[in-house]
Residue, then its C-alpha position, 0 to 999 in steps of 0.5 A: m500500500a502506498s503511504p502518503g509520504m512515499k517518495k517518487i523514485t527518480t534514481y536506480a539507487e532508490f529503485t533497488a534500495s530495498e532489495g535484500m542481501g540475497i538479491r544483491a549477492r546474486t547480482l554481484l556474483r552474476n556480474l563477476v562471472i560475466r566479467a570473467t567470461s566476457g573477454g572471449k565474447q564478441i558481438d557477432a559481426s559475421s552474419n546478418w541480423v536484427r537485435f532488439p535491446y529492450y529497457h524498462h527505465v532510464f532513471d536520473d542516475e542512468r542517463k550517462g550509462f544509457e548514452r554510452q551504451l547506444k554509442f557502443l552498440r553503434n560500433f556494431g550495427d545501425f539503429i532502425s525503427m520497429d517498422q523497419a526491423s519488421d520489414l527486414i525480417s519479413g521482407d522478400h530479400p535477405i538482410e544485409g548488415r546488422y541492426f539494433c531496434v531499441s524498445f522500452d516496456d512499461g511506459f515510465a515517465n523517465c522515458y520522457t524526462n531522461m530517455v528521449e533527449i538522448t535518443a533524439r540527439l543520437q537519432v536513435p528510433v525507439i518504440i515504447y510499449l504502453p500498459v494502457n490502463w496505467i498511462g496518465l495516472h497522477p502520483e499526486a492523486e491518492a487513488d492513482r498513487e495507490k495503483i502506481s505503487r502496486f505496479y510491482p506486485e512484490q513491493a510498493r514502489l512509486v515510479p510515475f508513468l507517462n501521460w498521453e500528452q508526453c506520448r504525443e510530444m515524443l512522436l516528433q522525436k523518432v518515438t513510436f508506441g506499441s501495446h503492453s496490454l491494457s492492465h499489464a496482464h499475465l496472459i498465461k492466466l487469461s482465457a482467449a477472450e480475455i487476451e483478445n480484449e487486452l490486445m484489442e482494447s489497448k490498441r484501440i485506445i492508443e490509436a485514439e489517443l495518439l492518432v497513429n497506428c499501433d501495430h506492435f505488441a510486447c507481452p508482459w513478462g514475455r517468456r514463451d510457454v511460461d508467460f504466454d502460449p504461442a498457439i493461443n496468442k499468435p492467432i489472436a495478435q494476428r486477428t486483432g491487427y498486430r504485425s509483431f508479438a515481442t517476447t523477452n527470450r534473448g537472441k538475434m532475429q534473422h530473415g524469415d524468423d517469426l515476428y510473432l515470436l520476436r526475441r529481445d535482449h533485456v538491458l539495464a542502462n548502467w550495465e558496462n560495455y563488457q555486459l553488452q558484449y557478453f549478452f549480444s554474443l549469445 
């Protein structure tokens, strides 16, 4: 429950401040293992592919790291939009070259306050997947504050979301928008009719608010056969007018791969370059 004095989270340090010692120890050990093994890893420059780095936030203390990462990745491929990436993967001709398509899940307000200045300056296209029922909530309003604080079910956190006016402004800065469902739904727990409503209504609202097509969907949590069933979700996504269905399973996408099982690579904006080198070599 959100207390009246709960502070809005603006830094990653605040976001992780309440993590237990066990989580911190596992994170430290994981990073040590990745550092030790990353020396022999290289981002693949021998084949043709599209990779989809995806983020959730760029907090105030992540701005420098985020900009450094984009500049580092630019050494290995060009940045393209979600529509361009879809064209390459599903097109009539083989992909020639290497490409990155950046996305953000959850629609946090720090995309507006921190991310877009960097991506616009570097001319990096971005797609933000919106959990529609959370967009436009006001942290100052008691009912909205309570709902925002429960977005992370494991613990109360007050991370503000975008509003529609901010989304409209970002349309002018190489930012497009997709759906992350209506309610940040765990699709595996829903009936087919409920899934269809989540996809169809979120698409309808985004298009009505922004007056642009909403052609792409990212599954909350997004693990195949854990958080969604492809046999159920792919035909629903196709029927409701989506061109792609993004997962959180890692890996590169190549010509002819299934856009309704789109692989993406999760990234934290303060990761060091060796961590990018490790994960984008897989």
